[in-house]
C-alpha positions, 0 to 999 in steps of 0.5 A: 499500499503507497502512502502508508502513515508513519506511526508513533506507538505510546505504551506502558512499558512495564505492563503492556509490552505484549499489546505492542507487539500486536500492533506492530504484527498488524503494520506488517499486513499486506493491507495496513495503513501503517509503518511503524517508526521508532517508538517509546524510549525504556530509560528513566524520563529526564532531559535527554528522554524528552528531546529523544522522544520530541525528536520522534514524534515529529517525525511521525504523521501520527501517535498511536497511544495504546491504553491498558489497565495502568496507563495512567501511571506510566509517566513516559505514555502521559510525557509522549502524549503531552509531546503530541498535543505541544507539536500538534501531532495527532494521536488517538487512544486505542483501548488495549484490552476488549473486555476490561477496563482500560485508563487514559494516560494523565496527559489526555485530554477529557475529551480524548475517546478510548477506541475499541481495538479492531482492524476496521477501527485501527485503519479507520483511526490511522485514515484520521476517522475521530 
């Protein structure tokens, strides 16, 4: 598929790394409308970390934020969402678990919706359907 969107994945390293792996798998599907750029940085949050994250986020078309059960405690996810907001890079929140209470990162806006993670929804979200 031509003109694939470059996507940065933001996720809770401590609890949801498997979900990131699932999204990587979907990016490899023949009809995938996106490719993955650099994703989250597993380091202590410092000014250098923020610079790296900002550079990576500015180089993509959008940010996919995987929301799990503990996303509100993931300071890196909130920092990445805040950077996306500051840099005006579109982002969306994706429900990591279909039958559980997924939570938003603290930096998410009250108006940010958590979308159900289905292949059709993901393709629509990548395409701007929010």
